[in-house]
C-alpha positions as CSV (number, residue, x, y, z in Angstrom):
1,M,-7.1,-14.8,-6.2
2,L,-4.3,-12.4,-7.0
3,I,-2.5,-10.8,-4.1
4,E,-3.4,-7.4,-5.5
5,D,-7.1,-8.3,-5.4
6,R,-6.8,-9.7,-1.9
7,I,-5.2,-6.4,-0.8
8,H,-7.9,-4.4,-2.4
9,L,-10.7,-6.5,-0.8
10,K,-9.2,-6.5,2.7
11,L,-8.6,-2.7,2.7
12,R,-12.1,-2.0,1.5
13,E,-13.6,-4.2,4.2
14,A,-11.4,-2.9,7.0
15,F,-11.4,0.9,6.2
16,K,-14.5,1.6,4.1
17,P,-12.4,4.1,2.1
18,Q,-13.6,7.0,0.1
19,H,-10.7,6.4,-2.2
20,L,-8.5,3.4,-2.6
21,A,-5.7,2.7,-5.0
22,V,-3.6,-0.5,-5.0
23,V,-0.7,-0.3,-7.5
24,N,1.5,-3.3,-8.2
25,E,5.0,-1.8,-8.7
26,S,6.8,-5.1,-9.0
27,S,7.7,-4.6,-12.6
28,E,9.8,-1.6,-11.5
29,H,12.0,-3.9,-9.4
30,N,14.4,-6.8,-9.9
31,V,11.8,-9.6,-9.8
32,P,10.5,-12.0,-12.4
33,P,7.7,-10.7,-14.8
34,G,4.2,-11.1,-13.3
35,S,5.5,-10.9,-9.7
36,E,3.3,-9.5,-6.9
37,T,6.0,-8.4,-4.4
38,H,6.0,-4.6,-4.4
39,F,2.9,-2.5,-3.9
40,M,1.9,1.1,-3.3
41,I,-1.4,1.8,-1.7
42,V,-3.4,5.0,-1.2
43,V,-6.2,4.8,1.4
44,V,-8.5,7.7,2.2
45,S,-10.7,6.9,5.1
46,E,-12.5,8.5,8.1
47,A,-11.2,5.5,10.0
48,F,-7.8,7.3,10.2
49,Q,-9.2,10.3,12.0
50,G,-7.2,10.9,15.2
51,M,-4.6,8.3,14.4
52,S,-0.9,9.0,14.0
53,R,0.9,8.0,10.8
54,I,2.6,5.1,12.7
55,D,-0.8,3.9,14.1
56,R,-2.2,3.9,10.5
57,Q,0.7,1.9,9.2
58,R,0.4,-0.6,12.1
59,R,-3.3,-1.0,11.3
60,I,-2.6,-1.6,7.6
61,F,0.0,-4.2,8.5
62,E,-2.4,-5.9,10.8
63,V,-5.0,-6.1,8.0
64,L,-2.5,-7.3,5.4
65,G,-0.5,-9.6,7.6
66,Q,-1.2,-12.7,5.5
67,E,-0.2,-11.0,2.3
68,L,3.1,-9.9,3.8
69,K,3.7,-13.5,4.8
70,D,2.7,-14.7,1.3
71,G,5.5,-12.8,-0.5
72,V,4.7,-9.1,-0.5
73,H,8.2,-7.7,0.0
74,A,7.5,-4.0,0.0
75,L,4.4,-2.0,0.8
76,S,4.5,1.7,0.3
77,Q,1.6,3.4,2.2
78,R,-0.1,6.7,1.7
79,T,-2.9,7.1,4.2
80,Y,-5.2,10.1,4.6
81,T,-8.3,11.3,6.2
82,P,-10.7,12.9,3.7
83,A,-9.7,16.3,4.9
84,E,-6.0,15.5,4.5
85,W,-6.7,14.1,1.0
86,N,-8.3,17.3,0.0
87,L,-5.4,19.3,1.3
88,A,-3.1,17.1,-0.8
89,K,-5.2,18.0,-3.8
90,Q,-5.9,14.3,-4.2
91,R,-2.4,13.6,-5.5
92,V,0.4,11.5,-4.2
93,S,4.1,11.5,-5.1
94,A,5.5,8.6,-7.0
95,S,7.5,5.9,-5.3
96,P,11.2,6.3,-5.5
97,P,13.1,4.3,-8.1
98,C,14.3,0.9,-7.3
99,M,18.0,0.9,-6.1
100,G,18.6,-2.8,-6.8
101,G,18.0,-5.4,-4.3
102,A,19.5,-8.6,-5.5
103,R,23.2,-7.7,-5.1
104,S,25.9,-10.3,-5.0
105,F,28.9,-9.5,-2.8
């Protein structure tokens, strides 16, 4: 199973989201074609109600611990309650451009 599919499945099971997007942004980075190393996720769930942004991120990292060990190098997270998602007009900003990564000194 692809890492992207595993991320999607685990987030669905853990958070029962009203909206979920898992975007493989690896092609925008200095990695071989077909890599699954850089992801952006958007999770909208009632499960985040009353949680700080840090606690939400910690929970995501707990759920995706194995994927992070299996080669996911970067995980950009956008986490919302349904009310926050509506205030954001159901849009997220794009991830910043890659600044390199494999530099030789």
